[in-house]
N, C-alpha and C positions, 0 to 999 in steps of 0.2 A: 545565331550564336548568343549565348547568354553568359554573364559572369555575376558573381556575388556582389551585393552592395556592401558598403562599409558598415560595420556594426559599432554604433556609438556607445554601446554598453561595455565595450572592452577597454582594457588599459593599454596605452601606447607608450612605450619607452623610446625616446629619441635622443641619441647621443649627438653631440655637436649642436645642441639646441640654440646656442647663442651665435652659431655660424649662419651663413647666408641661406643655404637650402634648409637647414634644420629649423631656423626661425620661421620661414614662410610655411613649412610643413606643419610645424607646431601650431601656428596661428590658424591655419585652415582647419585642422582637426579640432582645436578648441572651439572655434566658431560654430562647428557642427555639433558641439556638445560632448565631445570625447574627453576622457581623462588622460592627461599627458604628463608623464614624468620626463623632465628635461635634464640632461647631463651635459656639462661642459667644463673644461678646465680653465677657460678664459685665458689661453696663452697669448703672448704678445707678438705673435708672428705678424700681425697687423694691428692697427689702432684699436685698443680695447674699448675706447669710448663708443665705437660703432657697435661692438658686441653688447655693451651695457644699454645702448639705446634700443637695440632689438629686444633684449630681455625686459626692459621697462614696458614695452608694448604688450608683452605677454602677461605681466603681473596682474592686470585687472581680472583675468579669467580665474574664476573660483576653482576650476578643475586642473589648474596648472601647478605642478610642484617642481621647483628647480633645485638641483643638487650640484654643487661645485665639486666635481670629481674627475680625475683623470682615468680613462679606461685602461691605462697601463698599470693601475693600482688594482691588482686582482682581488684583494680582500675587500676593499671598499665597494667594488663593482658587484662582487658576489652578495654582499650584504643588501645591496639595493634590490637585486633579483629576489632574494629571500624575503625581504620585507614587503615589496610591492607586487610580486608575482605578475609581471607584465604578460599580456596575451600576445602582443605584437611588439617587435623590436625593429627599429630603423637605425642602423649604424652609419651615421654621417660624420662621426668624429674621426679625423685623420689629419696628418700633416700634409697640406696641399702644396702644389707648386712644383713644376718640372725643374726649373732652373735652380731653385733653392736646394733641391735634393743633391745637386752637384757640389754645393758649398758646405752643406750641413747634413751628411747622411745619417748621423746617429739618431736624430729625432724621428726620422722616417721608420727606422727599425723599431724604435720604442713604441710609437703610436700606431703605425699602420700594420706592423706584424705582431708584436707582443700584445698590443691593445686589442687587436682583432681576435687573436687567439683567446684572450680572456673573455671576450663577448661570446665566442663559440662555446667555451667551457660552461659559461653561465647558462646559455640556451640548452646545453646538454643536461645539466643538473637540475635546472628549473625549466622544464619543457615549455616551449612557446608555440603558438599557432603558426607563426611565420616570422622569419628574420629576413629583412631586406637590408642590403649593404651597398655602399658606394664603391663601385669600381670606376674605371675611367676609359675614355677613348684612347688614352695614351698607350694602352696595352697593344694596340695595333702597330706600334713602332713605325718603321719606315715602309710599311706595306704600300705597294703602288696600286693594287687593284681597288677600285672604288665603284660603288659605295662599299664600306666595310660591313661585312656580314658576321654574325656571331659565330659562324662555323669556320671563319678564316683562321689560318695558322698564326698564333700570337706568342711564339717562343723566342722572339728577337727584340726585347724591349731596348729602347735607346736612352733610358734614364732610370735611376734607381727608383724614383717615384713610380714609374710604370711597372717595374719589377715587383714592387711591394703590392700593387693592385692586382697583378697577375697571380701573385702568391695568395692573395685573399680569395680569389676564385678557386684555386686549387684546395686551399684549406677548407672553404665552405663546402665544396663537393665532397671532400673526405668525411667531414662531420655529418653531412646529410646521408652519406652511404653507411657509415659505421653506427651512427646514433639516431638516425631518422630525424635530423633537424631540418624542417622545411625552410629552404633558403633561396633567395633570389638576388642575384648581382645585377647592378645597373651600371652600364658603361655610359657615363655622362659625357656629352659633347659640348664644350665651352659654354657653361651656363652664365647668363648675364641678367642684369636688371637693377632696379632701385635697391638700395641698401646692400649692394653686392660687395665682393671682396676687393679691397683697394689694391691688391697685388695683381689683379687682372689688367690686361692691356687697356681696355676701354676706359677703365676708371683712372688708370695712370695717365692716359692721354688728357683727360679732363683736368687732373691735378696739375700737370705740366703747363697746360694752357694758362690757367689762372695764376700760376707762379711765374709767368712770362719766360718759360723755358721751352726749348724745342723738344719735340717728341722724337724718339728713336724708333725707326721702323726696320726690323731685321729681315729684309727681303732682297738685299743687294741693290735696291732701286730698280729691280727687274720687273716691270709692270706686265710684261708678257707671261712671265712664269712666276706670278705672284703666289704668295701663300694663300691657301683656301682654308676656311674654317666653317664648321657647321655650328653656327651660333644658336643656342637654345634658350628661350626666354623662361625665367624662373616659374611663372604660373603654369607653363606646360610641363615642367619637371614635376611640380607638386601634384598636378592632375594625374600624371602617369603613376606616381608613387601611390596616391590615394586609391586609384583603381586596382593596382596590383596587390595592395595589402591584404584584402580578404580572399585573394585568389592564388594561393601557393601552388607551385607545379606538383604534379603527383608522379612519383616514382619513375622519372626519366633517367635512362642510363643507370638503372639500379639505385637511383638516389633521387629524393625529392628536391632537386636543385636545378635551377635554370639561370641563364644569363641573357639580359636584354640590352640592346642599344637603346638609349633614349636621347635622340637628337632631332634636329629640325628637318633632316632629309633634303636640305636645300643650301649647300655650301656657298659662301660668299667670298669674293676676293677681299683680302685684307684692306686694300685701298678703297674699295667700295664701302666697306664697313666704316673706315675712317672718314670718308666724305659724308656719309649719312650721319655720323656722330656730330660732325661740324654743323650740318644743317639743323639737327635737333637741338644742339646747344644755342644756335642762333635763334631758333624759335622760342626757346625758354627765356633767353635774355632780351629778346627784342632788338638785337643788333647782330651784325655779321661776325661769325667766328671762323677764323682760318688758322690752323695749326702751322707752326714753323716746323718743317720736317727735315730730319737727318737720316739718311739711309745707310745701313750697316749690314755686314754679312749675317747670314742666318746663324743663330746660336746653336751650340751643341745641345742635343736633346730635343730640339724643335723638329717637327715633321712637316713636310711640304703641304699635306692636305689632311683634313679630317672630314669625313663624309659618312653619315650613318645610314645604313639600311634599317628602316623601322617596321618592316613587314611583320616580324615576330611579335612585337609589342601590339601592333594593330590587330593581329589575329587573336592575341590572348585577351585583350580588354577593350577592343574596338576604339582605340585612341591613337591619334597621330598628332604630334606637336605641329602647330601651324602659325604661330605668332610671327609676323614679318619683322625684319630688323628695323624698319621705319617705325612701326608701332612700339616695339620693345625699347628701342633706344630713346624714343621721345619720352617714354615713362621714366627711364633712367635720368635723362637730362633734366626733366622737370623736377624730379626729386633732388638731384644733385644741386641745382641752383637754389632750391628752397632750403636745403639742409646746410650747405656750406657758404653760399654767396649772399643770400638775403637775410641771414641771421643778424 
């Protein structure tokens, strides 16, 4: 089996470049000599200082151009495509978070639906070699069959966030079919790591500990039927995207569009993950860390298990994420203590 290598002479447009995945992908491509156009609206969904810290680390690269633009601004986005004529587009700009979509649905429609429509329109009028876009494991809803396979039925989302991601897959397929836009959707499974999103549970647990507050665990305190999550380390996500970029799918189901799971294929109990984080923070600090725990009912929109089948991705680009939670969480803990505690 063979696949194409990344072409460093092409121009890569990355939306959400100040975000977690967008930053690490931009950094990897820039380090390899690619030209990267980074777009981000720097919204305040979480601490903007972290977004500025990420951007600051990208500034030294000569081939990095940053533009503060919201993808829901169609005219501004179209002008960027017109001026820079990107060869590859990775759309990671989206309003994230399952629980926040229950409280604030408007921003999800604006960013995830209208914004993505604008991306598709731009790729239609200024043709690109490949569009990769972020979907989510949340599209599987409350599916009980595990591991989740890309061919599974995904018409029963349990959050608006999941519904917007499913709609992205449908929209991308339509644009691939009608306008021959080569597109690939990636269903991410709980991405974590240093410089990650503060709204994610593992980051919040660390914040609570250092604020001397208990952590809330939404599993009813039922250790036998604990929540399972397929935690995927950031470097594995970036590696998968980089391998897929020069390898768009060809004319599948009458459209050059395909969807892949990108997960660790090794789900962990939530409590095991929490205990591992305690150990990793203990190592980083040189003293024992134990969280004070409060157990609460499962939240609306949460699913009992996420578990990725990664065979399709492995067959396409010979890659399977393999970073263990022990290794990944230690890197997060070391960064967290350095960034927040030892300053």
